[in-house]
C-alpha positions as CSV (number, residue, x, y, z in Angstrom):
1,M,0.1,-0.1,0.0
2,K,2.9,2.3,0.8
3,K,4.6,1.8,-2.5
4,R,1.4,2.4,-4.3
5,L,0.3,5.7,-2.6
6,K,3.9,6.8,-3.2
7,G,3.7,6.0,-6.9
8,L,0.4,7.9,-7.0
9,I,2.0,11.0,-5.2
10,S,4.9,11.2,-7.6
11,V,2.6,11.5,-10.6
12,F,0.7,14.2,-9.0
13,F,3.9,16.4,-8.3
14,F,5.1,15.7,-11.6
15,L,1.7,17.3,-12.9
16,L,2.3,20.3,-10.4
17,C,5.6,20.7,-12.4
18,I,3.9,20.6,-15.6
19,F,1.4,23.2,-14.5
20,A,3.6,25.6,-12.7
21,W,5.5,25.9,-15.9
22,K,5.9,29.4,-16.8
23,N,6.4,31.1,-20.4
24,V,7.0,34.8,-21.1
25,Q,4.0,36.2,-23.4
26,E,4.3,39.0,-25.5
27,V,1.5,41.4,-24.9
28,R,-0.1,43.5,-27.5
29,A,-1.3,46.8,-26.8
30,A,-4.7,46.7,-28.3
31,E,-7.6,46.1,-25.9
32,N,-8.4,42.3,-25.8
33,V,-11.2,40.6,-23.9
34,I,-10.2,37.3,-21.8
35,R,-13.1,34.8,-22.0
36,D,-11.8,31.9,-19.4
37,F,-8.9,31.0,-17.4
38,S,-7.4,27.3,-17.1
39,R,-7.4,25.5,-13.6
40,I,-4.3,24.9,-11.4
41,F,-5.1,21.3,-10.7
42,Y,-2.9,20.9,-7.4
43,I,-1.8,23.2,-4.8
44,P,-0.1,21.6,-2.0
45,A,-0.6,22.6,1.5
46,G,2.4,24.1,2.9
47,V,4.5,24.1,6.1
48,V,7.0,26.4,7.7
49,L,8.7,26.3,11.3
50,K,7.8,29.0,14.0
51,G,10.2,31.9,13.5
52,G,11.5,30.6,10.0
53,S,11.3,31.7,6.4
54,L,8.6,31.8,4.1
55,Q,11.1,31.5,1.1
56,K,10.9,28.0,0.0
57,L,7.0,28.1,0.3
58,Q,6.8,31.5,-1.9
59,E,9.2,29.6,-4.5
60,I,6.5,26.8,-4.9
61,Y,3.3,29.1,-4.9
62,D,4.8,31.9,-6.9
63,G,6.1,29.3,-9.5
64,M,2.5,28.4,-10.4
65,S,0.7,29.9,-13.3
66,C,-2.4,29.4,-15.4
67,I,-3.5,30.2,-18.8
68,A,-5.8,33.0,-20.0
69,Y,-8.0,32.6,-23.2
70,T,-8.9,35.7,-25.2
71,E,-11.9,35.8,-27.6
72,D,-9.7,36.0,-30.7
73,G,-7.8,32.6,-29.8
74,E,-4.9,34.2,-28.0
75,E,-3.3,32.2,-24.8
76,L,-1.7,34.4,-22.0
77,Y,0.6,32.5,-19.3
78,L,-0.1,34.5,-16.3
79,D,1.8,34.2,-12.9
80,A,-0.1,33.4,-9.8
81,I,0.1,36.1,-7.3
82,W,-0.4,35.3,-3.5
83,D,-1.1,37.4,-0.4
84,Y,1.1,36.1,2.2
85,S,0.3,39.0,4.8
86,G,-2.1,37.0,6.9
87,I,0.6,34.5,8.1
88,D,2.2,35.2,11.4
89,I,5.4,33.2,11.3
90,Q,5.9,33.9,14.9
91,T,2.6,32.0,16.0
92,V,2.1,28.5,15.7
93,G,-1.3,27.9,13.8
94,A,-2.9,27.3,10.4
95,Y,-3.0,30.1,8.0
96,K,-5.2,30.4,4.6
97,I,-3.6,32.4,1.7
98,T,-5.2,33.6,-1.4
99,G,-4.0,33.8,-4.8
100,T,-5.0,35.3,-8.4
101,V,-3.6,36.6,-11.4
102,R,-2.9,40.4,-12.5
103,L,-4.1,41.3,-16.3
104,P,-1.5,42.9,-18.4
105,E,-2.4,46.4,-19.7
106,G,-4.7,46.4,-22.5
107,Y,-6.4,43.3,-21.3
108,T,-10.0,43.3,-19.5
109,S,-11.7,39.8,-18.5
110,N,-15.6,39.1,-19.2
111,V,-15.3,36.6,-16.2
112,G,-14.1,36.9,-12.7
113,L,-10.6,36.7,-12.2
114,P,-9.4,33.2,-10.9
115,E,-8.8,32.7,-7.3
116,W,-7.1,30.1,-5.3
117,T,-6.5,29.1,-1.8
118,A,-4.0,27.0,0.2
119,W,-3.4,26.3,3.9
120,I,0.0,26.9,5.6
121,S,0.8,25.3,9.0
122,V,3.4,27.1,11.1
123,Q,5.0,24.3,13.5
124,N,7.2,24.3,16.5
125,P,10.5,22.7,15.7
126,G,10.7,18.9,16.9
127,Q,6.7,19.1,17.0
128,P,5.1,17.4,13.6
129,E,1.6,18.5,13.5
130,I,-1.4,17.5,11.0
131,Q,-3.7,20.8,11.2
132,V,-3.9,21.4,7.4
133,Y,-4.1,19.3,4.3
134,S,-4.5,19.3,0.5
135,R,-6.2,16.9,-1.7
136,M,-4.8,15.0,-4.4
137,I,-8.5,14.2,-6.0
138,S,-7.9,11.7,-8.6
139,A,-5.5,9.5,-6.6
140,G,-8.0,9.5,-3.6
141,I,-5.2,10.9,-1.4
142,Y,-4.9,13.5,1.4
143,Y,-1.4,15.0,2.1
144,F,-1.0,16.6,5.7
145,P,2.7,18.6,5.6
146,W,4.8,18.7,8.7
147,I,8.5,19.5,9.2
148,T,10.1,16.5,11.3
149,E,13.2,14.8,12.0
150,Q,11.5,11.9,13.5
151,N,11.9,8.3,11.9
152,P,8.8,8.0,9.6
153,D,9.0,4.3,9.7
154,I,7.9,4.0,13.6
155,M,5.3,6.6,13.3
156,E,1.7,5.2,13.8
157,I,-1.5,6.9,12.5
158,W,-4.6,6.6,14.3
159,L,-8.0,7.1,13.1
160,Q,-11.2,7.0,15.3
161,K,-14.7,6.9,13.6
162,E,-17.1,8.6,16.0
163,G,-18.8,6.0,18.4
164,E,-16.2,3.4,17.4
165,D,-12.7,2.5,18.8
166,W,-9.4,3.6,17.3
167,V,-7.8,2.0,14.4
168,N,-4.0,1.9,13.4
169,V,-4.2,2.9,9.8
170,S,-0.8,2.7,9.0
171,E,-0.7,-0.9,10.2
172,E,-3.9,-1.7,8.0
173,G,-2.4,0.0,4.9
174,Y,-4.5,3.1,4.4
175,G,-1.9,5.6,5.2
176,F,1.7,6.3,5.7
177,A,3.9,8.7,7.3
178,D,7.2,10.2,5.5
179,T,9.5,13.1,6.5
180,D,7.5,15.5,4.6
181,G,4.2,14.7,5.8
182,M,1.5,12.2,6.4
183,Y,-0.8,10.5,3.4
184,L,-4.1,9.1,4.3
185,S,-6.1,7.1,1.6
186,C,-9.7,8.5,1.1
187,Q,-10.8,4.6,1.3
188,S,-10.1,4.4,5.2
189,M,-13.3,6.6,5.7
190,I,-17.3,6.6,4.6
191,A,-18.8,9.9,3.6
192,E,-20.9,12.1,6.1
193,N,-19.3,10.4,9.1
194,I,-17.1,12.0,11.6
195,Y,-13.6,11.1,12.3
196,T,-10.5,12.0,14.7
197,L,-7.2,11.6,13.4
198,T,-3.6,11.7,15.3
199,V,-0.2,10.4,14.5
200,V,1.8,8.8,17.4
201,Y,5.8,9.5,17.0
202,N,8.9,8.4,19.1
203,E,8.9,11.5,21.4
204,G,5.2,12.2,21.4
205,K,2.2,12.7,19.3
206,T,0.3,15.2,17.2
207,R,-2.7,17.0,18.4
208,N,-6.1,15.4,17.4
209,L,-7.7,16.6,14.2
210,K,-11.5,16.1,14.4
211,Y,-13.3,16.5,10.8
212,R,-16.3,15.5,8.9
213,Y,-15.5,13.6,5.9
214,Q,-17.9,15.3,3.4
215,S,-19.6,13.5,0.4
216,D,-17.7,15.8,-2.1
217,G,-14.5,14.4,-0.5
218,R,-13.6,17.8,1.4
219,L,-12.7,17.5,5.1
220,E,-14.8,19.9,7.3
221,I,-12.5,20.7,10.0
222,L,-14.3,20.6,13.4
223,S,-11.5,21.2,16.0
224,Y,-7.6,20.4,16.5
225,Q,-7.0,19.8,20.1
226,P,-4.7,18.1,22.5
227,G,-5.9,14.4,23.0
228,T,-5.1,11.4,24.0
229,I,-5.8,7.9,22.3
230,G,-8.6,6.1,24.0
231,G,-9.5,2.3,23.8
232,T,-8.2,0.9,20.8
233,V,-10.0,-1.7,18.7
234,S,-9.4,-5.6,19.3
235,K,-9.2,-6.9,15.8
236,D,-12.5,-8.3,14.5
237,T,-12.1,-11.8,13.0
238,V,-15.6,-12.6,11.9
239,I,-16.5,-11.9,8.3
240,R,-20.0,-10.7,8.0
241,S,-20.3,-9.5,4.7
242,C,-18.8,-10.0,1.1
243,E,-18.1,-7.4,-1.6
244,E,-20.6,-6.8,-4.2
245,I,-19.9,-9.1,-7.0
246,D,-21.6,-10.5,-10.2
247,E,-22.1,-14.2,-9.1
248,K,-22.6,-15.2,-12.9
249,S,-19.2,-14.3,-13.4
250,L,-18.0,-16.9,-11.0
251,Q,-20.5,-19.7,-12.8
252,R,-17.8,-20.2,-15.5
253,C,-14.8,-18.4,-14.2
254,M,-12.0,-20.6,-16.1
255,V,-11.6,-23.4,-18.4
256,Y,-8.6,-25.6,-18.8
257,A,-7.3,-28.4,-21.2
258,V,-5.2,-31.2,-19.5
259,R,-3.5,-34.5,-21.3
260,A,-4.8,-37.8,-20.3
261,G,-2.8,-39.0,-17.0
262,Q,-1.7,-35.3,-16.2
263,S,-1.5,-34.1,-12.8
264,L,-4.0,-31.3,-11.9
265,A,-1.6,-29.8,-9.4
266,E,-0.7,-26.6,-11.7
267,V,-4.5,-26.2,-12.5
268,R,-5.2,-26.2,-8.7
269,T,-2.5,-23.6,-8.1
270,E,-3.6,-21.4,-10.7
271,L,-7.2,-21.3,-9.7
272,E,-6.3,-20.8,-6.0
273,E,-3.9,-17.7,-6.9
274,T,-6.3,-16.2,-9.1
275,F,-9.7,-16.3,-7.7
276,Y,-10.5,-15.0,-4.5
277,I,-13.3,-12.3,-2.9
278,L,-13.1,-9.9,-0.3
279,G,-15.0,-10.2,2.9
280,S,-15.6,-7.4,5.6
281,T,-16.4,-7.6,9.5
282,C,-19.1,-5.1,9.0
283,E,-22.7,-6.2,8.5
284,E,-22.9,-4.1,5.2
285,Y,-19.6,-4.6,3.1
286,E,-17.1,-1.9,3.6
287,D,-13.2,-1.6,3.2
288,T,-12.0,1.2,5.5
289,A,-9.8,1.5,8.2
290,A,-12.5,0.6,10.6
291,H,-13.5,-2.5,8.8
292,P,-10.7,-3.4,6.5
293,A,-11.5,-6.1,3.8
294,V,-9.9,-9.4,4.1
295,I,-9.0,-11.9,1.2
296,M,-11.1,-15.0,1.2
297,P,-9.1,-17.3,-0.7
298,S,-10.7,-20.1,-3.1
299,V,-10.5,-23.9,-2.3
300,W,-11.3,-26.3,-5.1
301,D,-12.8,-29.7,-5.3
302,F,-11.4,-32.1,-7.9
303,S,-12.7,-35.2,-6.7
304,Q,-15.0,-35.5,-9.9
305,V,-12.0,-35.4,-12.1
306,D,-10.8,-38.7,-13.8
307,V,-7.7,-37.5,-15.3
308,N,-7.4,-41.2,-17.1
309,A,-10.7,-40.8,-18.8
310,P,-11.0,-38.4,-21.4
311,G,-14.2,-35.9,-21.2
312,V,-15.2,-32.5,-19.5
313,Y,-15.6,-32.4,-15.6
314,K,-16.8,-29.3,-13.7
315,V,-14.9,-28.6,-10.6
316,T,-16.2,-26.3,-7.8
317,G,-14.5,-23.7,-5.8
318,T,-15.7,-22.4,-2.5
319,F,-14.2,-19.1,-0.6
320,A,-12.9,-19.7,2.8
321,A,-12.2,-17.5,5.6
322,P,-8.3,-16.7,5.8
323,E,-6.4,-18.0,8.8
324,G,-7.4,-16.4,12.1
325,C,-11.0,-15.3,10.8
326,T,-14.5,-17.2,10.6
327,V,-17.4,-16.7,8.5
328,D,-20.6,-15.6,10.1
329,Q,-23.1,-18.5,10.1
330,E,-25.7,-15.9,8.6
331,L,-23.5,-15.0,5.4
332,T,-24.2,-16.8,2.2
333,V,-20.9,-17.0,0.4
334,P,-21.0,-17.2,-3.3
335,G,-19.3,-20.2,-5.0
336,A,-17.4,-20.5,-8.1
337,S,-17.1,-23.2,-11.1
338,A,-14.6,-24.2,-13.6
339,Y,-14.3,-26.6,-16.3
340,I,-11.6,-29.1,-17.0
341,T,-11.6,-31.2,-20.4
342,V,-9.2,-34.2,-20.4
343,Q,-7.9,-35.1,-23.9
344,R,-5.6,-37.4,-25.7
345,P,-3.0,-35.6,-27.7
346,D,-3.8,-37.4,-30.6
347,Q,-7.3,-36.6,-30.2
348,P,-7.8,-32.9,-29.5
349,E,-11.4,-31.6,-28.8
350,V,-13.4,-28.5,-28.4
351,Q,-15.5,-29.7,-25.7
352,T,-15.8,-26.5,-23.3
353,C,-15.5,-22.8,-23.2
354,C,-15.3,-19.5,-21.4
355,V,-15.2,-15.7,-22.0
356,V,-11.8,-14.2,-21.9
357,G,-11.3,-10.4,-22.3
358,V,-13.6,-8.0,-23.6
359,D,-14.4,-9.7,-27.1
360,T,-13.0,-13.1,-27.0
361,L,-14.2,-16.9,-26.4
362,F,-11.8,-19.2,-25.6
363,F,-11.8,-23.0,-26.2
364,P,-9.1,-25.0,-24.4
365,M,-7.4,-27.7,-26.4
366,I,-4.4,-30.0,-26.3
367,L,-2.5,-29.4,-29.7
368,D,0.8,-31.0,-28.8
369,R,0.7,-33.3,-32.0
370,F,0.9,-30.1,-34.4
371,T,3.7,-28.0,-35.7
372,D,3.7,-24.3,-35.5
373,E,3.0,-24.4,-39.2
374,Q,0.0,-27.0,-38.9
375,L,-1.5,-24.8,-35.9
376,D,-1.7,-21.8,-38.4
377,N,-3.6,-24.0,-40.6
378,L,-6.2,-25.2,-38.6
379,Q,-9.8,-24.2,-39.6
380,V,-12.7,-23.3,-37.4
381,Y,-16.5,-24.2,-38.7
382,L,-19.4,-22.8,-37.1
383,Q,-22.8,-24.4,-37.3
384,E,-25.8,-22.2,-37.6
385,N,-29.3,-22.6,-39.1
386,K,-28.7,-26.0,-40.0
387,G,-25.8,-25.1,-42.1
388,D,-21.7,-25.2,-41.6
389,K,-19.9,-21.7,-42.1
390,E,-16.1,-21.6,-42.3
391,I,-14.9,-18.8,-40.1
392,S,-12.3,-16.3,-41.8
393,K,-8.9,-16.6,-40.1
394,S,-9.3,-12.7,-39.2
395,N,-11.5,-13.9,-36.5
396,F,-9.7,-16.8,-34.6
397,Y,-6.5,-17.9,-33.6
398,F,-4.7,-20.6,-32.0
399,D,-1.8,-21.0,-29.4
400,R,-0.7,-24.2,-27.4
401,K,-3.4,-23.6,-24.9
402,G,-6.1,-23.6,-27.5
403,L,-8.6,-21.7,-29.8
404,Y,-9.6,-18.1,-29.3
405,L,-12.6,-16.7,-31.2
406,K,-14.0,-13.3,-31.8
407,K,-17.4,-13.0,-30.2
408,S,-18.6,-10.6,-33.2
409,V,-19.0,-13.6,-35.2
410,L,-21.9,-14.6,-32.9
411,K,-25.5,-13.2,-32.0
412,A,-26.8,-13.2,-28.4
413,G,-29.4,-15.9,-27.9
414,W,-28.4,-17.8,-30.9
415,E,-27.4,-21.8,-30.6
416,Y,-24.1,-22.8,-32.3
417,G,-22.2,-26.0,-33.1
418,I,-18.4,-25.3,-33.3
419,Y,-15.7,-27.7,-34.4
420,V,-12.0,-27.7,-35.7
421,T,-10.5,-29.5,-38.9
422,Y,-6.9,-30.5,-38.5
423,P,-4.4,-32.6,-40.7
424,G,-6.0,-36.1,-40.8
425,G,-9.3,-35.5,-38.8
426,S,-11.6,-33.2,-37.2
427,T,-12.6,-32.5,-33.5
428,G,-16.4,-33.4,-32.3
429,V,-18.9,-30.6,-32.3
430,Y,-19.5,-28.5,-29.4
431,T,-22.8,-26.8,-29.2
432,F,-24.0,-23.9,-26.9
433,V,-26.1,-20.9,-26.5
434,Y,-24.1,-17.9,-26.6
435,G,-25.6,-15.2,-24.0
436,E,-22.8,-12.6,-24.4
437,E,-21.7,-12.9,-20.7
438,L,-22.5,-16.5,-20.3
439,I,-22.5,-20.0,-22.2
440,S,-25.3,-22.0,-21.4
441,N,-27.1,-25.1,-22.7
442,E,-23.9,-26.9,-23.6
443,H,-23.4,-30.3,-25.5
444,W,-20.6,-32.0,-26.9
445,Y,-21.1,-34.4,-29.7
446,K,-18.5,-37.0,-31.2
447,R,-17.9,-36.7,-34.6
448,N,-18.6,-40.3,-35.6
449,Y,-22.5,-39.3,-35.5
450,A,-22.7,-38.0,-39.1
451,D,-25.7,-35.5,-38.1
452,R,-23.4,-34.1,-35.2
453,D,-26.7,-32.9,-33.4
454,G,-29.3,-35.6,-32.9
455,K,-31.7,-33.2,-31.0
456,E,-33.5,-32.2,-34.3
457,L,-33.7,-35.7,-35.9
458,P,-36.4,-38.1,-35.7
459,D,-36.2,-40.8,-32.6
460,I,-34.6,-43.8,-33.5
461,D,-36.7,-46.9,-32.0
462,N,-34.8,-50.1,-33.3
463,E,-31.6,-49.7,-31.1
464,T,-29.6,-50.7,-33.9
465,E,-27.5,-47.8,-34.0
466,R,-24.0,-47.8,-32.3
467,V,-20.7,-45.9,-32.4
468,T,-17.2,-47.1,-31.6
469,D,-13.7,-45.3,-32.2
470,T,-13.6,-46.5,-35.8
471,S,-17.1,-47.7,-36.8
472,A,-20.7,-46.5,-36.8
473,I,-24.1,-48.0,-37.8
474,L,-26.4,-45.4,-38.9
475,V,-30.2,-45.9,-39.7
476,G,-31.4,-44.6,-43.1
477,N,-34.0,-42.1,-41.9
478,R,-31.2,-40.1,-40.0
479,L,-29.0,-39.7,-43.3
480,L,-32.4,-39.0,-45.1
481,D,-33.2,-36.1,-42.8
482,L,-29.7,-34.8,-43.3
483,M,-30.5,-34.5,-47.0
484,K,-33.8,-33.2,-46.4
485,N,-32.4,-30.2,-44.3
486,G,-30.1,-29.2,-47.2
487,V,-26.6,-30.7,-45.6
488,K,-24.3,-30.6,-48.8
489,L,-21.7,-32.9,-47.5
490,I,-22.3,-36.0,-45.2
491,P,-19.5,-36.4,-42.6
492,F,-18.3,-39.7,-41.4
493,E,-15.5,-40.0,-39.0
494,G,-13.5,-43.1,-37.4
495,D,-10.1,-43.2,-35.7
496,G,-9.5,-39.5,-35.9
497,V,-10.2,-39.2,-39.9
498,L,-12.7,-37.1,-41.2
499,V,-14.4,-38.4,-44.5
500,R,-17.0,-36.0,-46.1
501,V,-19.2,-37.6,-48.9
502,P,-21.3,-35.5,-51.3
503,V,-24.9,-35.6,-51.0
504,E,-25.4,-36.7,-54.7
505,V,-23.2,-39.5,-54.0
506,V,-25.1,-40.7,-51.1
507,K,-28.4,-40.2,-53.1
508,D,-27.0,-43.0,-55.5
509,W,-27.1,-45.6,-52.7
510,N,-31.0,-45.3,-52.8
511,I,-31.1,-45.2,-48.9
512,K,-34.6,-46.1,-47.3
513,A,-35.4,-45.2,-43.8
514,E,-34.9,-48.9,-42.4
515,D,-31.6,-49.2,-44.1
516,Q,-28.4,-49.7,-41.9
517,I,-25.4,-47.8,-43.2
518,E,-22.0,-49.1,-41.7
519,T,-19.0,-47.1,-42.0
520,D,-15.5,-48.4,-40.8
521,I,-12.8,-45.6,-40.9
522,S,-9.2,-46.9,-39.6
523,W,-5.5,-46.5,-40.0
524,V,-3.6,-49.2,-41.7
525,G,0.2,-48.4,-41.2
526,S,0.4,-45.2,-42.8
527,D,-2.9,-45.5,-44.9
528,V,-6.3,-45.1,-44.1
529,S,-9.0,-47.7,-44.7
530,V,-12.5,-46.7,-45.7
531,K,-15.3,-48.9,-45.9
532,I,-19.0,-48.2,-46.2
533,S,-21.9,-50.7,-46.7
534,K,-25.6,-50.7,-46.8
535,N,-27.4,-53.5,-45.1
536,G,-24.3,-55.5,-44.9
């Protein structure tokens, strides 16, 4: 947290340097009308020791400038002019200074001159204070300047929400002390609540700053008085709420392809390290100094996965309380699920999917058997409206983990089938309903079934159909229905080999509904044997 806050702070001071840059503008004598002034994006609070010099502060504030825009498009760089007369350098306290600009001769403005304010703290030597602040809006950080020779690494920042106990903000990671001041994250507070802030250092502590944290991010200072730190909070360990999260995003959070016989240790580690949710000890979730969020890691159940049997397996994940914490019995913690496809390297499949990134679907595959050149030549097909469509290579790509398909080729609410052809064969067909955020109603069909989608074909009652790795027996009405639906090529597959037979050829077989078509496709050495017969 400290490094992150410091990184944001360095960006803001860089911006400050940019907008403090001055340029000499040649002024024309003719009358010109200014229509607008630019902003000064960040004006830091300042600090000076009692009886010291304002010189360094004046160098910072006087080095600021803004741009004046005239109605005819001219830009003037004008120095900020500050009034330091209200600062009593001999009296400890908080002082406000105001700044504006002076228009060059010959220029008028049809808008009011800009006015800026900054707060200056006059402090006793050896007694750092936190009585003034400036706000780094985009970073969500409040800066309280001080001058100190104390060791900031042993300083402790304490914050108390009204009605609650004190919390060590630096310990929880919501703020840190440095030699130039104290930095506090806005995430440590909730709007419209009253807080008291103080810093303990080696030889004492600052006074207590009491303020209201307003909804617009400003701190309404209520008092700044000496005081002690009362009872400190004993850290609550009961998780009573979880962060707001779209539970649909957890229903299919990731998919993996593993080789048959492969250990699942790497998959388990990746899931555990990637997926977690945040819990809070507050009844209504918040991540603040009083109720800092805790990480609830995921624990995954792989008991249903048989790595020796190719197929698709669902694994479930639960989010547990971290060590030292417990989950309230009244809290319902969401669950997660992931899918694992176990594949043989010689039989890659498209069997499951998830959404990755903004515009991509990921289908995990085992692609070990292919060279890089072969991988570039794999082709993807989509089934839609009872037809097959070859997908343009600009809409997909492969890497060693699987297939990546652009979502733009799909329409929400449509059902699709997808398969991949490769040298010597083809995957099975994976069908799913595409719902933009979720993949639902999924099925996987072995390509040995020539129809690839039995849901829309007539019922088969004679129980004569069968499928093995190398052969298939199909009844005639299945092929007749395919031809009736306009399929141009009838696919047959066995032993990883795909054979497409033109419909015109199949028609010559004079198939009747009760006929049985048997295919036997297998490798014989380096050759392929294809046998197709009707009724034996």
